[in-house]
N, C-alpha and C positions, 0 to 999 in steps of 0.2 A: 718187568714189563706189565705183568698182570696187575701189580699194585698201582702202576701208572695209569692203566686203563680204568681201574676202579676209581682212582682219584679224579680223572676227567669226567667220568659218568656222574659222580657226585657234584662236580662243579656245574655240569649242565643242569642238574636238578636245581641247584641254587639259582642259576640264570633264569630258569623257567619260573621259579617261585617269585623272584624279585621282579621279573617282567609283569607277572599278573598283579603284583601289589603296586606297581608303578615306581619301584625303588630302583631307578636306572643307575644310580651311582654305585650301589653294591653289586648290581649286575655287571657293571664295567670291570670291577675288581676281579670277579670270577672269570670273565672273558679274557682278561689279560693273563691270568694263570693258565687258562686253556691254551692260549696262543704261545705261551712260553713253552708248553709241552708239545703243541702241534703248530708250528710257525705259520704255515700257509693254509690253515683250515678256512675254507671259503665261507662256511656257515658262521663260524666264530667271527670272522672279519665283518661279515654282513651285519651280524647282531651288534657288534661293537659300533659300527657306523650308525645304526638305528638308535642305540643308547646315547651316543654323542649328540645326535640330532634332537632327541627328546630333551636333553639337558641344555640345548641351545649352543652347544660347542660346534658351530658350523665350520669354522676354519680347521679345527682338528679333524673333524670328520672328512673334510675335503682332502686334507693331507694324507689320511689313511687310504682314501680311494686312489689318490695319485701315486702313492708309493707302492701300491699293490694292484696297479691297473692290469698287469698281465694275468694275474690270478683271477681277479674279479671279472674282467672283461665287460660285457654289456649287462651284467646282472644288476648293476647299481646305477644305471642311467638316470632313473628317476631321482634317487637320492643325491646324485651329483648335481643335477639341474636344480633340485630344491635348495641345496646348500648355496649354490651360486645365486639363486633368486633371493634367499634370505640375507645374503651378504651384499645385496644391491648390485650384483654383477649381472644385470638383466640381459645385456647383449650376449654374454657367455652362456647364460641359461638358455636363451633362444637358440643358439647354435647347437647346444647339447641336445635339446629336444628335437630340433629339425634333423639332427644327424642320427637319431635313434632308428634301429632297424625295424621296430614295430611300435606303432602308436597305440598304446594301451589307453584305457579310460582315464587312469590316474595321470598319465602324461598329458592327455588332452585337457584335463582339469587345470594342471599346472601351466599348460600352454595358454589357456585363457587368461590366467592371472598375469602371465608375463606380457601378453599383448595389451592387457588393461594398463599395466604399469608403463608400457611404452606409448600409451595413449593412441593405440591403433584400434579404435573402437569398432569400426566396421568388421574387421577380421575377428575381433573378440566376440562380437555379437553372433557371427556365423558359427563359431566354435561352440558357444553355449547353447545355441538353438539346436545344433546337431546332437549335443550330449543329452538334452532334455527329450529330444525325439527318439533317441535310440537307447536310452537307459531306463531301467526299472529297478530302483533300489530305494533305500531310506534317505538318500541325499538329494532327492528331486527338489525339495523345497529350498535347499541351499543353492542349488543351481539356478532356480528361478529368481532367488534374491540377487545373485550375481548378475544375471541377465538384466534385471530391473536396474541395477546400478550402472550397467553399461548404457542402457537407454537414457538414464538420467544424465550421465556424463556427456553423451552425444547432444542432448538437449541444452545443457548448460554451457559446455566449453566449445562446442562446434556450431551452436545455434541451429542444429538440425531438427527436423520434425519427423522422427521415425514413426513408422506405422504402428498401430496398436497391436500388441502381441497377446492381448487377453490374459495378462498375468493376474493372478489373484492378489488380494490385499488382506490375507488372513493373519499375517504377522506384522509386528511393528516395523521390522526392517523393510518389508514390501511396501507398507504405507509410506514410510519415510522416503524411499526411492521414488515412489509415485509423486510425492510432493516435490521432490527435487526436479523431476521432469516437468511438472507444471510451472515451477519457478523459471526454468529455462525457456518455457513457451510464453512467459509473461502473464500467466494466469495466477496472479498473486492471491486473490481472494480465495480461489479454489485451493491453492497450495496451503494457505493458512488453515483452512478447514481440515485438509488432509493431514497436516502436521499435528493438529490437535487430536485427530483420530489416532495417529500413530502413538502419540504420548499416552493417550488413554489405554490403548491396547498394551503398551509397554508397562504401564502401572499395574494392570491386571495380571500380566504374565510374571511380573516380579513382586507380586503381593506377598509371597512367602519368603522373599529374600530378606536377610538380616539388615542389609543397607537400605533403609527406607528413604534416604535423601539422594536417590540416584540422579535426580534432575537438578541438584544444587550446582550452581555454575562453577564454584571453586573446585569441587570434586571432579567435575567434568574436565576442567583445564588440567588438573593434575594427571588425569589419565592420558592426556596427550604428551606428557613428558616421559612416558615409559620407553624403555629401550626398544628400538626396532620400529617404532611408530612411523618414523620418517621414511622407512622403506615400503610402507604399506599404502601411502597416500600419494595422490598426484601433487604436482607443484602448486597448483592453485588452491588445493585443499590445505596444504601446509601454510600457504600464505594467509588463507582465511583464518586459520587457527591463531597465527601471530596477531592478526588484526583483533581477534576476539580477546586475546590476552591483554592488549592495550586498552580495549573498551572496558574489560572487567576491572582493570586497575583504576580507570576513571570513575566507574560507578561505585567502587568500594572506597573512594576518596583517597587513593594512593597516588597523589598528584605527581610526585617525583618519579615513581615507577612508570606512570603513564607517559610522562615526557620522555623518559629514557627509551621505552619500547617504541613509541611513535617516531622518535628521532632515528633509531636503528632501522625501522621500517622504511623511512623516507630515504635513508642512504642506500638501502638495498633496492628500493623501487623509486628512483627519483622522479619518474613521470607519472606515478600513480597518485590520484588525488586523495585517496582514503587516509593515508597517514597525516596529511595536512589537515583534513577535516577533523580527525581525532584530536590533534593539537589545538585546533580552533575551538572545539567543544570544551576541552579542558580550560582554555582561557576564558570562555564564556561563563563556566562554572565559577571561575575566580573573579568575575565581573570586569574582566579586562577586554571589553568589546573593541576598543580602538586598536589595540594590539592585534586582536584576532582579524579585524578587517585589513590591517596592514599586511599580515601574513598571507591572507587570501589574495590580495592584490599582487603581492610579490610572486606567488606561485602562478597566478593567471598570466602575468607578463612573461614568465619564463617558459610556460607550457601552454601556449594558446590552443593546442589541440584538445586540452582538457578544461578549457576555460568556462564552458557552458554551465556545468554543474557548480563550479566554484563561484561564478557570478550570481547564480541563484541564491547561494548561501550568503553572499555579501548583501544582496538585496534584502534577504530576510533579517539580517542583523541590523541594517539601517532602519527597517520598519519597526523592529523592537525598540529602537531608540527614538522613534518618532520622526525620523528624517525621511519623509515620504518622497519628496522630490528627488533626493539622492538615490533612493531605491529605484525610482522610475528611470533615472539616467542610466543606472547599471543594467536594468532589464532591457532598455532600448538598445544597449550595446551588444546584446547577444544575438548575433546574426542567425544562428540556427533556429531560434524560437521567436524571432522578432515579429513575424506576421502570422503566427499560429493563433487560431481563435481564442484559445485559453489565455495567451499572453496579451492579446488585444483587450479582452475582457478585464484582465487584472489591471492593465495600465489605465484604461478608461475609468475604472472604478476609483483608482487612487487619485487620478487627476481631478475627478469630480469631487472627491473628498477635499482636495485642496482648492476647489472652486476655480481651477484652471481649465475652463471649458475649451479655450482655443487649442491647448495642447492635446486634449482628449479628441477633438475633431481632427487634429493633425494625425493622430494615431490611426483613426478610421480611414483617413484619406490615403495614407501610405499603404495600409493593408489592402484597401480596395484596388489601388493601382498595381500592387504586386499580383493579386489574383486576376486582374484584368489582363495582364500580360502573360501570366503563366497558365491560368485555368479559367478563361472567360466563360461566363454562363454557368459555372459549376455551382453546386448547392452551397458551398462555403462562400463563394463570391457573392451570390445573391443574398445570403443570410447576413453578410457583413454590410451590404448596401442597405438592407432594410433596417438593421440595427442603427446604422449611422443616421438614416432618415428619422427614425423614432427619437433618437437622442437629440438631434437638432430641433425637432419640433417641441420636445420636452422643455428645452432651454430657450425657446422663442426664436430660434434661428430658422424661421420658415423660408426666408429667401435662399439660404444655403441648402435647405432640404429639398428644394424644387428639382435640382438635377438628379438627385438620388431617386426621388419619387418617379420622375419621368422615365428613368432607366428601368425601374421595377415595372412600371405600367406597360412599357414597350415589350418587356419579356412576357407579360401575361395581361393582355388587354381586357380579359374578363374579370380581373380582380377589382371588384367594385370598391372595396375598402381602400386600396391604394389610390384609386381614382378620386374618391371622396377626400382623402388627405391632400392630394395634389390640387384639387379645386379650392380647398380651404387655404392652402398656402398661397395660391395665386390671387385669392380674393383680397389679400393685403398688399399685393405688389402690382398686379395687372388684372383689373376687373374684367376687361374685354376677353383676356385669355381664359379667365375663370368661367365666363359665360359660354365661351366657345367649347370648353371642355365639358361643361354641364350637359351639352347636347348628347354626350356619349353615355349619360346615365340612363338606366332602363326606365321606361314609362311606368306610371302607376299601375296600369293594367297588367303589365308583365310581372310586377312585384306583388300583385294581390294573391292571396292564398285562400283556399277553401277552409275557412275557420268557422266553427260553430261558436258564436259569441257566448250564448247561454252556457254551453258546456265549459268554455274557458273561464267564465266568471265563477262557476260553481266548482271549479277544480280546486284541488288542495293547494294552498299557498296564495290564493287570490286575496288581494288586500281589500277590494271593495266588491260587494255582491249586491246586485240590483234586486230590490224587493219585488216579488211577484204580487200581482193584484189578488186579493183574497176572493175565494169563490163565494157567490151569493147563494145562501141556503134559505129555506123557508122561514127559519127562526130569525134570520137576519135581514128579512125583506124590509125596505123603507116603509115607514108608517104613513098613512094618509095625513093630509094637512089637517091640523086641528086635533089629531089623536096623539101627536108626539108629546113627550114630556117637556114642560117649560123649564129651560135651564135657569138655575138661580144665579143671580149676579153676586159675585164675591165682593164683600166690603173691603175697601182698602184700609189697612191698619195704619194708624198714625205712627210716624217714626219716633223713636225715643230721643229725648233731648238730654244734653249733659246736665248734671246737677247744678252747676254754677251758671246756667244759661240765663242771659239777660236780654229780653226781646228789644230793649232800647238801644243796645250796643250792637254795631255791625259785626258779623262774624269775621274772623281772621282768614283772609283768602289763602294764606300760606300754611294753614294749619295741618295740611296733609304732608308737608315736607318735613324731613328730619330737622331738628333744631339747628344743627350746624350749617344747613343749606339755606336757611331763611335769611332774608335781606337785612334784618335787624339784629342778627346774631353778632356779638362782639367778642366772642371767645371767653375763656375762663379767666378768672382773676389771677393777677400775678402772685407768685409765691406758692401757689397750689398746683403748679404744673408737675405732673408725674410722668415717669417714663412709660412709654407705650408697651404694655405687657399683654401678651396673649393675642396680639394682632397677627393674623395669618397662621400658617402651619407652625408646629412646634420647632423651635430652633431657627426659623426663617428670619431674614433681615430684609429691610427695604431694598438695599442694593442688590442682594441675591435675587429677590423677586423681580426687580427690573431687568436684571440680566437674563433670567430665565424667560 
């Protein structure tokens, strides 16, 4: 018995030493020997469970806890919940935690992780907020990182706008989560700057790491293939990783792999437009634009709820091929964006490029009618009316611009510029109406301003400055009559005559014209005609010059 006791004590020494060295496999061997001697030793069972967890043997650890539940009791509630969580039995882990007799800090930490996995972000946020407020240890930064991740998830997946919690951005994880929050709020420019900041902070923190290519895309994708990753991420995060794998295959010129991944994604997410867009991008890289457009059209017909973004891509492809009118037809079929100012501007620009002024005016008319019925008198409505009037005036459609200008003037009778445009338009159509409207112009007296002309002429940038009269001084006084100096008359010089000048022969009246422009020029003799070389710019031809 004494020898047995001595053997167990030495085994415990071995367990302690292996535990400190992190050698949990050898520690398990020693613990099994202890349990062989003392079958229901609670401490040995607990240590065995910890070693199994450290080695990632969660199922075996859970079996030990279930087979010795009477002996262990509530001592291993945390370990049981953790194993269930790691085995992706999230609902079971939640029941285990909620059934615990005492909610310790480590159970609360795990509770927060379980709620995050279940995408119950409001409850998760409350748990981490309470932990940060009531805990003082070395894990505060990790809790803040987790809380920032919860806020980012609420912003991205639930389109919520949570209140600012004043979280720091001292680590790259916190910066990254802050960027994710900005992305969810649609602040993409700020998010990009924050991501760059996170990347720089991460580079600095990992400067002493042996792996200097931490941001290499291939290596990052390989990290997502590790065991257990699928249990740590939300569904949409896993989906985003698969999308990135397909994109990486495309950018690394692995066309077959890209097609395979995107096809799998499309079968798993039939209504999601991104797998189709990846396939289209791959087809475009292979110069198969027609096939890409056909694929987009097919998806648009099958999933009209996602057609807006797909049709924008179709229009872009048509534009790259020079089919501007087809692109316009596609854009006009997007009901969600049809009357947006940006869409109106794009369509008018493209129709103007094609010199289809009637279609451009039709775009303006439809948009104005839409806002007239939905938001009459709004800033967007009036802006469209003004742009339509300016466009019509630019292309000589003054008669068509009159109604737009009248509408603008009625909205703001003090707008002299609009009134002047209206009078100018009426002057070509109805002079009496133009005269009648001109009465509303302000009088010259009301338009006069207190302007110092001399100061204006002497100001910087004046093109013409009036010369001031010189002051008369004693030295410059006019002299009396008879005392002034007599001005000498300049003798006219005789003009030089050509050397072969003959006074008996009348001069040639066309002598100032180039030889080829004179009436008696008969051209060069035959047989000596040379190609015109050096005429115009280098490499230019007569046809090209005429066309230009």
